[in-house]
Every structure is written in structure tokens, then in C-alpha cells.
C-alpha positions in Angstrom: 97.9 102.0 122.0 96.5 101.8 118.5 98.8 103.0 115.8 98.1 103.2 112.0 101.0 104.2 109.8 100.2 105.0 106.1 102.7 105.1 103.3 102.8 105.1 99.5 101.3 108.4 98.6 102.8 110.8 96.1 102.5 112.7 92.8 101.2 110.7 89.8 100.0 111.7 86.4 96.3 111.1 85.4 95.8 107.5 84.4 98.6 106.3 86.6 98.7 104.0 89.6 99.7 104.1 93.3 99.5 101.5 96.1 98.9 102.7 99.6 99.8 100.7 102.6 98.7 100.9 106.3 100.5 99.1 109.0 98.5 98.6 112.2 99.6 97.9 115.7 98.0 97.8 119.1 95.0 95.8 118.0 94.1 92.3 117.0 94.2 93.3 113.4 92.4 90.2 112.0 89.3 91.0 114.1 88.6 94.4 112.7 87.0 95.9 109.6 89.5 98.3 108.1 88.8 101.3 105.9 90.4 103.9 103.7 89.0 107.4 103.7 90.0 110.6 101.9 89.7 114.3 102.3 90.1 116.7 99.5 90.8 120.5 100.1 87.6 122.2 101.2 85.6 119.0 101.3 84.5 116.6 104.1 86.2 113.4 104.7 84.6 110.5 102.8 84.8 106.8 102.9 86.6 105.2 99.9 86.6 101.5 100.7 86.1 99.0 103.5 87.3 95.4 104.0 85.8 93.2 106.7 87.6 90.7 108.8 86.3 88.1 106.5 87.5 89.9 103.4 84.3 91.3 102.1 84.8 94.7 100.4 82.7 97.8 99.8 83.6 100.8 97.6 82.3 104.3 97.1 80.8 104.5 93.6 83.4 106.9 92.3 86.2 104.4 92.7 84.5 101.1 91.8 86.5 99.3 89.2 89.6 101.4 89.7 90.6 100.9 93.3 91.1 97.6 95.2 91.3 97.3 99.0 93.0 94.2 100.4 94.5 93.0 103.6 97.3 90.8 104.9 96.5 89.6 108.4 99.9 88.0 108.8 101.5 91.5 108.3 98.7 93.5 110.1 98.6 95.6 106.9 95.8 96.9 104.7 96.4 98.1 101.2 94.7 100.3 98.6 95.6 99.7 95.0 94.6 102.7 93.0 94.6 102.5 89.2 93.4 104.9 86.4 93.8 107.8 88.8 92.0 111.0 88.1 92.7 114.6 89.2 89.5 114.4 91.4 91.2 111.6 93.4 93.6 114.2 94.8 93.3 114.1 98.6 94.8 113.1 101.8 94.1 109.4 102.3 93.6 108.0 105.7 93.6 104.5 107.0 91.1 103.8 109.7 89.5 101.3 112.1 86.0 102.6 111.8 84.6 100.7 114.8 87.2 102.4 117.0 86.8 105.8 115.3 90.6 105.8 114.9 92.4 107.2 111.9 96.1 107.3 110.9 98.0 110.5 110.1 97.2 110.4 106.4 99.2 110.3 103.2 98.9 112.8 100.4 97.9 111.7 96.9 98.2 114.2 94.1 97.0 113.4 90.6 98.3 116.1 88.2 100.0 116.4 84.9 
């Protein structure tokens, strides 16, 4: 079955950086568009970034220029490099295979001084 395991979340000060990783199994990883989503307390889950099987990327406006999504098909892993973090980036971040409507368990990112 499909499994997505996120890691790399934590507590960081404003202006800091974190790199999230998501290891996939149970799918032919290289065939799928992968995504990162986030959900802040009291808010709906929102798309943060997508990367297609060919490596094309899409970002929500609020993270453009600060976040970078990438993938390593040899490792079946997708990454989210987050720089210049802001308190409003605080959320649970989820890795997903959007076409399968499948999400991982999430990893908490807290940006606070």
C-alpha cells in the first residue's frame, strides 16, 4: 500500500530555515506529481507546492521565493526547503500524492521566537 513518511519539522526562529523530507513507498514514485500541503490551527488545508514527474514546480504565492520543492527519484523522496520562515508559516505540513488523494501523517513546523 501507499506510504508517505514526512520528517524534518520542528521549532525555528523567524528568519530561519528548515528542510522537510517525505519518503514514499508503494507507488512508482517517478510517475507521480508530488505535493506539500499545510494546515494551520483553525484554517483549511492549503497547497504549498507541487512538483511534476518532469520536475516542473508550482508554489502558492505566499511562499514564492522562500520555499523550494525538489525530488530525488532514485530515493523516492520529495523535499521542501523552507527559508526566511515567518510565524504565519506555522502549520502541520503534509506530503501528498494529489492524484491519489493520499496524504502522509504530517510534521509540525513552528516558527516562533
